[in-house]
C-alpha positions in Angstrom: 0.0 0.0 0.0 1.3 3.5 -0.9 0.1 6.5 1.0 0.8 10.0 -0.2 -0.5 13.6 0.0 -1.5 15.5 -3.1 1.7 17.5 -3.0 4.0 14.5 -2.8 2.1 12.8 -5.6 2.7 15.6 -8.0 6.4 15.8 -7.1 6.8 12.1 -7.7 4.9 12.2 -11.0 7.0 15.2 -12.3 10.2 13.2 -11.5 8.9 10.2 -13.4 8.1 12.4 -16.4 11.5 14.1 -16.3 13.3 10.8 -16.0 11.5 9.2 -18.9 11.9 12.2 -21.1 15.6 12.6 -20.3 16.2 8.9 -20.9 14.4 9.1 -24.3 16.5 12.1 -25.3 19.8 10.5 -24.1 19.0 7.5 -26.3 18.2 9.8 -29.2 14.8 8.3 -29.6 12.0 10.7 -30.8 8.5 10.5 -29.5 7.2 8.8 -32.6 9.6 6.0 -32.3 9.1 5.5 -28.6 5.4 5.4 -29.1 5.8 2.7 -31.7 8.3 0.7 -29.8 6.4 0.8 -26.5 2.9 0.3 -27.9 1.8 3.6 -26.3 -0.1 6.1 -28.5 1.8 9.1 -29.7 -0.9 11.4 -28.3 -0.7 9.7 -24.9 3.1 10.0 -24.9 3.0 13.7 -25.8 0.4 14.4 -23.1 2.5 12.4 -20.6 5.7 14.3 -21.3 3.9 17.7 -21.1 2.5 16.8 -17.7 -1.0 16.6 -19.0 -3.3 13.6 -19.2 -3.6 10.8 -16.7 -1.6 7.8 -17.8 -2.2 4.4 -16.3 0.6 2.5 -14.4 0.7 0.1 -17.4 1.4 3.0 -19.8 4.2 4.4 -17.6 5.6 0.9 -17.2 5.6 0.3 -21.0 7.5 3.5 -21.6 10.0 2.8 -18.8 10.6 -0.8 -19.9 11.2 0.3 -23.5 13.8 2.8 -22.3 15.5 0.3 -20.0 14.1 1.9 -16.9 12.4 0.2 -13.9 9.6 1.6 -11.8 9.7 1.0 -8.1 7.1 1.7 -5.4 8.1 2.2 -1.8 6.0 2.3 1.3 6.2 5.7 2.9 6.0 5.9 6.6 3.7 8.8 7.5 4.3 11.2 10.3 1.3 11.9 12.6 0.9 15.4 11.1 0.9 14.1 7.5 -1.8 11.6 8.3 -4.1 14.4 9.6 -3.5 16.3 6.3 -5.4 13.7 4.4 -4.3 10.4 2.9 -5.4 9.7 -0.6 
């Protein structure tokens, strides 16, 4: 189970986007080719890299796998004050 606040969720998501985009660019793969290789729609990929849209975990995993990256989820220990802020 993974708990997060809205703020930490956005920060993690932005880091994932940045990592995938930087890896794609480092490998000199354009968006069109990554979309074809990963089986993810080009429109979906463009929305993902621009921080728009709401990709599924499967979509993000396909992109990461194609680029030789691995997604990892960690259990975050909440502090008492974080728990009172709202757990999503």
